[in-house]
C-alpha positions as CSV (number, residue, x, y, z in Angstrom):
1,M,0.0,0.0,0.0
2,L,1.2,3.5,-0.7
3,D,0.9,4.8,2.9
4,P,-1.1,4.1,6.1
5,L,-3.9,6.3,4.9
6,S,-4.2,4.3,1.7
7,G,-4.3,1.1,3.7
8,R,-7.2,2.5,5.9
9,L,-9.1,3.7,2.9
10,S,-8.6,0.4,1.2
11,H,-10.0,-1.4,4.3
12,Y,-12.9,1.0,4.3
13,M,-13.7,0.2,0.7
14,N,-13.7,-3.5,1.6
15,L,-16.2,-2.8,4.4
16,L,-18.4,-0.9,1.9
17,A,-18.2,-3.8,-0.5
18,E,-19.2,-6.2,2.3
19,R,-22.1,-3.9,3.2
20,Q,-23.3,-4.0,-0.4
21,K,-23.3,-7.8,-0.3
22,L,-25.4,-7.7,2.9
23,V,-27.8,-5.2,1.5
24,A,-28.2,-7.3,-1.7
25,A,-28.9,-10.4,0.5
26,N,-31.5,-8.4,2.5
27,I,-33.2,-7.4,-0.7
28,A,-33.1,-11.0,-2.0
29,N,-34.8,-12.2,1.2
30,I,-37.5,-9.5,1.3
31,D,-40.2,-12.2,1.0
32,T,-38.4,-14.9,3.1
33,P,-40.4,-15.6,6.3
34,N,-38.5,-14.9,9.6
35,Y,-35.5,-13.4,7.7
36,R,-33.9,-10.7,9.8
37,T,-32.1,-7.7,8.2
38,K,-28.3,-7.8,8.5
39,D,-25.8,-4.9,8.4
40,I,-22.2,-4.2,9.4
41,D,-21.5,-2.8,12.9
42,F,-19.6,0.3,11.6
43,N,-19.0,1.5,15.2
44,F,-17.0,-1.7,15.9
45,E,-15.3,-1.5,12.5
46,F,-14.1,2.1,13.0
47,Q,-12.6,1.1,16.4
48,S,-10.8,-1.9,14.9
49,L,-9.8,-0.5,11.6
50,V,-6.2,-1.5,11.8
51,D,-6.9,-5.1,12.8
52,G,-8.0,-6.1,9.3
53,Q,-10.6,-8.5,10.7
54,K,-13.7,-9.7,8.8
55,P,-16.5,-7.2,9.3
56,N,-18.8,-7.8,12.3
57,T,-22.3,-8.5,11.0
58,I,-25.2,-7.5,13.2
59,E,-29.0,-7.7,13.0
60,A,-30.4,-4.2,12.2
61,E,-32.4,-2.8,15.0
62,G,-35.6,-0.8,15.1
63,L,-37.2,-2.1,12.0
64,K,-40.8,-3.0,11.7
65,T,-41.5,-6.7,11.6
66,K,-44.1,-8.0,9.2
67,N,-46.6,-10.8,10.1
68,D,-44.2,-13.4,8.6
69,G,-41.4,-12.3,10.9
70,N,-39.4,-10.6,8.1
71,N,-38.2,-7.1,8.8
72,V,-36.5,-6.1,5.5
73,S,-37.5,-2.5,4.5
74,M,-37.0,-2.0,0.7
75,D,-36.8,1.8,1.3
76,R,-34.0,1.4,3.9
77,E,-32.1,-1.1,1.7
78,M,-32.3,1.1,-1.4
79,R,-31.1,4.1,0.6
80,L,-28.1,2.0,1.9
81,L,-27.3,0.8,-1.6
82,S,-27.1,4.4,-2.9
83,E,-25.3,5.7,0.2
84,T,-22.7,2.9,0.1
85,A,-22.1,3.4,-3.6
86,L,-21.5,7.1,-3.1
87,R,-19.0,6.4,-0.3
88,F,-17.2,3.8,-2.3
89,N,-16.9,6.1,-5.3
90,F,-15.6,8.9,-3.1
91,V,-13.0,6.8,-1.5
92,S,-12.0,5.3,-4.9
93,Q,-11.5,8.8,-6.2
94,V,-9.3,9.8,-3.2
95,L,-7.2,6.7,-3.7
96,K,-6.9,7.4,-7.5
97,S,-5.8,10.9,-6.7
98,E,-3.2,9.8,-4.2
99,A,-1.8,7.2,-6.7
100,R,-1.6,9.9,-9.4
101,D,0.3,12.2,-7.0
102,F,2.8,9.5,-6.3
103,R,3.3,8.8,-10.0
104,L,3.8,12.5,-10.6
105,A,6.3,12.7,-7.7
106,I,8.3,9.7,-9.1
107,R,8.3,11.2,-12.6
108,D,9.4,14.6,-11.3
109,A,12.2,12.9,-9.2
110,R,13.5,11.2,-12.4
111,G,13.9,14.5,-13.9
């Protein structure tokens, strides 16, 4: 990795990718009886960012449960898909910019 910040941003992108997978699974199970919405515990993840552990998956709290025991909210999941994609794109642009700066510095050093 280019520097410690890049490593942290890369880890954050991995967390966002894991969240996208969970949100997709939540949406896929919207009609599955007794399915409980899952998410990533981002508070835990921010505290253990340097550990590089697999994300801590939790059951989302405070969601309305339907008669079949399922609590997936399509509105919530669509919002999370959009929010996570925006965050991923932002971090990706930051990393691209940092890599470009390193390339320019190397080229300038060569003369």
